[in-house]
Every structure is written in C-alpha cells, then in structure tokens.
N, C-alpha and C positions, 0 to 999 in steps of 0.2 A: 553825445552830453541825452543820451535819453532819461528815460522817467530814472532820478532819484530816490532809493527809499529812505525812506524811517532806521529809526536804530534798531526799529523791534520788530523788525521784519522775519518773518518766520520762514523765510528760503527767499534764494535772485534766480529766478524762471531765465531770467535776459544778462547775457553777460554786459550789459551796459550799468545795470543795477552794481556791480564793484565802483567803489570809487579808485581805483587803482586804473580800470581799463576806461572811464570816461577821462580819466586823463588825458588820455588819444588824443584828445581833441583839441589840447591846447597849442598842439603842432599851426592852427591857422591862424595863432597871436603874430607867428612871426615869416607866414606867407608873402606877406605883402612887402615884406624887408626883404626875403627872397628872390623877389621877383619882380625889383625897381631897384635901382641904383641914387634914387634922388637920397634914399633917407638918409641921414647920419647918423655914426655912432650915437651919441644923445637917443636917438629910437631905439636902438639896441639894448642899452643900457637900460632904459629906459621900460621896453618890454621884459627884458629878463627881472628885474628889479619886482615888475609887475606879477611873476608867476609864482617870485616867490611869496610876496607879499600871499598872492592864492591863495597859498597850500593850504596853510594851516585852515583858513577860513575853507576849504574843502571838505579836509574830512571832519573837522569841526561843527558843520553841518550832519553828518552821516552822525553821528555823536548826540549835537542837541535834538528837545524836545520843546514845545512850545512857540512860544515867542523871540526864544532864544535863535529859531532857527530865522520867522521872518525879517529878522533884525540881523544874521548873514547873508541873504541873499540880496538885500537892499545894501549893505555894504559891497558885495562882490558888483554889482551895480554902476556903484562911485566909485570902485576903483578905473571900471571898461572905460568910464567919461572921462575919468584923469587921463585915461590911455588915450585914447583917441585921437589926441593933439596931434602925440609925438608918432603915432601909428596908426591907421585905420582898424590894423587886429585885435584895438583894445576890442570891437563891437565883438568878441571873441567872449567876453566877458558879461556882456549883457545879454547872451542869450544862453550860457550858465547861472544866470540872472533867473530866467525866465522858465529854465526846468525847474530851481529850485522853489521859484513861489509855485507854483503847482502842486507843490507836497507839504510844504510850510503855509496857504493859507487856503480861507477857501475858494474854490473855485469861482466866482467872480471873482471876487478881489485878487485872485493872481490875473485873473484874465484883464481886469481895467488896469492892473499896473506895469502889466505886458507892453497894453497901447500907451502909456504913460511911459515908459522910458523906452520905445522905440521910441518913439514922438520926439520926445530930449535928444537921443542919438542921432538921428538924423536932422536937427537942427544947429546939430555941434557941426555936425559932417555939410552942412551947409555954410557953418560957417569958418570951417577949418581946411575943407580941402581947396584946393587951387579953382577948381572949375564948378561949372551948374552940373555937366555929366557926370564929374564922377561921383558930387552926389548921390546921385537919383539914385547912381549905380550899384552904391554902399547901403544905399536907406530902403531899396530893394530887395537886397538879398537879405538886410538884413531883418523885416519883416518878417519873407517867409520863412527863413531858416525858422525865426523865433518864434510863431505862428506853429506851424510845424511840432516844436519841440513841446512848448507847450498842452499844446493836442494830445500827444501823447504821453506826456509826463498825465492830464486829468483822468485820459483814458485808463495809464495802469494806474493809476490812484481807486477808481471807482474801481477797476477786476478786482483791487487788493483789499475793495471793504466787502465786494461782491464773495468770494472765497474767504472772506474772515467770516459776515454771515452762514455759507455754506458748512463754515466747522461748526459755528455753532446750533447752525438747527441738527445737522448730525448728529451731536452730540446731545439735543438734546431729545430727538427723536431714539438713540440708544438708548438712553438714561428713561424717557418713558416706559420704552418697551422693554424694558428690563424690570421695572416695576408695577406695569402693566401681567407677565411669567411670572413674578411671585404672588403677585394675588390668587395668578392664575392654579401656581401649585398649590398655598393655599389649599383654594378651597376644593384641589382633586382630594387634596387628601385627606382633607377631614372629609369629604362624602363618603372617601375607601375605605375610610381606616374606623372611624368612629362610630357605625354601628356593629364594624366588625369585631374593635376587641370590646363593646360596650356586652358584645355577644360573651367574648370566652373569655371574660370576666364574671357574669352569670353563670356560666355553663363550671367553672370552675368551682364558684360556693356553691353550687346545688352540685357537683359531685363528692369536696371534702364534707357535704354535710351526708352524703350518702352513702360513704369508701366505710363506715363502718356498721350501717340497717340494713343495704343494701349494696352489698359489693356487684354484683351482676349491673345495674342500672349506675350505678359511678362509672363503670367501665366503661357504659355504654356513652354514658355522656364526655368521659374522656376523649372516646374515639372521637364525637362529634367536633370537641374541640380542635382534637388534630387536624380534622377536616376543614374546618374554621379556617384555623393558621393555614395549612397550607393553599390554601385558596387565596386566601389577604396575602401571603405570597408571591401566587402566580399575580394577583391582580396590578401587589408594587411595581410588580418586574416589569407590567407592559405599561404602567406607568411611566418607568425611570425612560422605556425606551419614545414615550411620545413629550415623554422634557427635552431629553437628545436630540428628537428628530426634527429637525427640520426645512420645511414650505419650499417647494422650488423658488415659487413668485414672491417666498419671502427673501431668501436668497437673495436673489436675483434685483431685490429692489435697492439693499442694501450695496452691490457688486453697483448701480449706475449712482449712488450717495458714493464710494468710495471711486469710483473712478470719477466722477464730474469735478468731486475736489480737484483730483491731479488734473485733469484739462486734458482728460480722455474720449473720445466716442464713443459712446455704446448702442450699437446696431442689436436690436431681439428678431428671434423667430419661432416662436413655442407651440408646435402643433399641442390641439387640445386630446393630450393623453389622458383615459385614466391610472393612474400609473400605481402602482402599490406602494402603503406607504412606507416601508424601509429601504426597498427602489428609489424613491426619492429624495430620499433623506441622503442615501450615496451619492445621487447628484447633484443634492448639492452642496453638499463637501467637499465635491470633486469642483465645482462651479468657485467657490469659496479661496481652496490652492490654488485654482486655477489665476486668478484672482490677485491674488499676495504676490503669484508669483508677477506678473504682470506690473504690478507699482513699484516690486522690490529688483525685477530687474530687465525687461521690457525695452524701455526707454520707445512703447507706442507714443502713437494717438491716434486708435483704432483699436476695439474689439468687436467684435461679429460673438454671439452666444445665440445658436441650433438644437434643437431640440426636433428630433422627428422619430419613423418609425421607418426601418427599411429592413420588408421581408421578413425574417423574425428578429427582429433588435429594434432596441432602442439605443436612440445612439444622440450625446449629447456634444455637441462640437464649441468648441472655445478655441480662435484663432483671435491676434494680434496680427499688427502690422513696424513689430519693436525688429529688433537687428537681429533676435535667431540666434541661433550657434552656440547656447545657454544652459541646454540640461544636460545638468547634473544628478545623479542618486543622490537624495534628500530624506529625510524623515517624513514631510510634507508625500511625495510621489508615493514612496513605500506604500505610507497611510492609506492611500486612494487605490494602490494596489491593491492590495490586502482588506480592502474595502471591496473592490468590486469583482472581484476572485470567488467574496462567497455568494454571489448569484452568477457563476461563469461566465464572470464578465469578461471583460479587457479593457487597458487602457493603452494611446496610440501615439504615440506625439514624431510630431515634424517638427523641425526646427533649423533648416538650413542656415549658415551662416549670411546674414546680410537679407532672409525673406520671411523674416516674424518666424512664429509658433502655431502650432495646430495641434488641441489636447483633443481625444478622440474618446469619450467612452462610449462602449460598448456592454448594452447588454440585455440577453437572450429575454424575449413576453413571455417565455416558459419562466421565470421570476415567480416565485411562490412569496403572498406574503405571510411576514413570521417577524420574529425577534430584529432589530436591526442590527449592524455589522458594528 
C-alpha cells in the first residue's frame, strides 16, 4: 500500500507502484479471520464480497483523472467502514484510501481527510469490538499505518513533481543551448565567409575585365582568388571542428543533469589541466558515451568521474557501482577507441560481474593540437 501512481506516470521505479503488486496487501483483510475462531461464515462472505467490490475501484483509480480519483478513494474508505462491523480487517481498505488520497487531492486535504477517516474508524472500532483494549489496539495500528502510507505517498508525489520539473528544465536548457549554438554558428560563418566571398567576387570581376587587355594581370588575380578560396576552405574546416567540439565542462554539466534525472549520484574530481581542444573534445565524447552506457545498462546508483595527469598521460576515469560484467563491443565503444587512437591513446575497461564498471581513457601529453578526430 505504498504510493499509488497516476495514469500518466512516465515510469515506475518502485514495485509498489504496480496495481498488481499493491494487491498483496489485501491479505490483511483476512488475517483477523484466520487467527480467530470467533468469526462466522458471514464475516468471511462479507470480506470476500468487499474484496470483489474493491478490485474494479482499485484498477479504476490507476486510470482515472481529476475528481473521479478522489471519489474512488472515498468509496474505498466507505467499503472499509461497511466491512468493519463484520471483520476489523476492513481497516485495510481505509489504509488503501489514505494512499489514494495522497495522489488524488492536495496534500493538506489528504492529511485532513485521512485524520477524519482514522477518527471515524476508531469510533466504529469502539462501537463494534467487544472491549476497549481491542478497540484501542486496532485504532492505534490503523492510525500508525495510515500515517506512514500517506507520508510515503506524499513523498512519492513530491518526488514525481521534482522529476517532472527536472525533465522540463533539462529540455529547456537543451533548447536554449541549441538556439545559442545556432546563433553562434551563424555569426561565425558570416564573419568568416562574408569578407572572403566579397573579396573573391571583386577579384573575379576584375580578372574578367583584364583577361583580354592584360592576361598576365588577370592570371595574377585568378591566382589570388585561388589562394583566398583555399584559405577560406581551411578556415571553414577549423570552424567545423570548433562546432563539432564539445568542452569537457559542458559535457560534464549535461552528464550531471542526465544522471540526476535517473536518481544517480555524480561525484567529480577534475584537475585544472590545459588540454588541447581536440583532446578535450575526444574526452568529452568518451564521457558522453560512458554516461549513455550507465543510463542504459549499469543499474548504478553512483558514478565517479576523475580527470588527472599520471606521469606522461592525461587520464579520464568514469566508474559506476552498477552490476558490471556487461561490456560488449559496439559502435559507441569502437568510435571511442578510434578517436583516442588518433592521439596514440587507449581505452581500458574493467567490468567484473557485480562489481561495477570502470572505463579509463588515457592520452599521452605529447598529443599535438590539430583537427578533432
């Protein structure tokens, strides 16, 4: 009887969020009957009937929206009140109702209604049970469990809201980053090619005028056009490398957001190293690929990222505490090895079964700046 999720839940991280698993708590409806010889056949029939009535309301709650969810929660509570005179195990339905209210109505309403339901059930125990001690025992048990269930539900509800806000924030950050990147690319290309193409056009026009009157001068102008065009091509290639390159700090920020949305803790230790742009881009891509593998396969709760210089090497280490033993060759790992091999570097993976995975990318400090692989 833990948190009951809404019908639009993106994913269920707790087994209690399944409508089938949460039915296991119905066993407590019959516990008083099984351990007491005083209950009649009427109590058994009433209990079985109450369960049959409860089932469609239970599954309906997972599909319902709006006010209908609150109505179903109160209907389940009413079912519990109706069963208590025959079987005190009917308090189980009131606990179900407390969990449902935690998802169906605002928190303060859920708390108030749960307190009211517990109070009414306590009065009913007082009226129907044979002595005060039993009434107090059943009332106390109901109050404690209902409070715990409601608290867990409200906590799950708050967490679901935070997760949704985090996803929206992550999407917005990505959208703004893409927009800023498009604007930067547009400015860079305009600054880079605007003057160059204007110069090519002017010199081409001049060469066309000189081709008959002064062929040698026209030839010089055409040669200058060729030199300018080659220079522009080299600048465009450099610009494309810059566009493709991803800074390690930026990639680490994206990694933190991705892991946080999956409830995975990230610990980082990055030494202040002056890395060549192409090496930093290769390490950033390795971090991205490792993060993707953690999210897809590792089932980890923690990831450690460390960048340091050891002897003559820069080393980026990404370690998780997941299940390990799942490293298989793929395009991502192959691409990582290829990018690092361009600097005479290497990729080492240690992934014992049940012992997590550690991926280490090592690049010699003698790696020269140049086009990113």
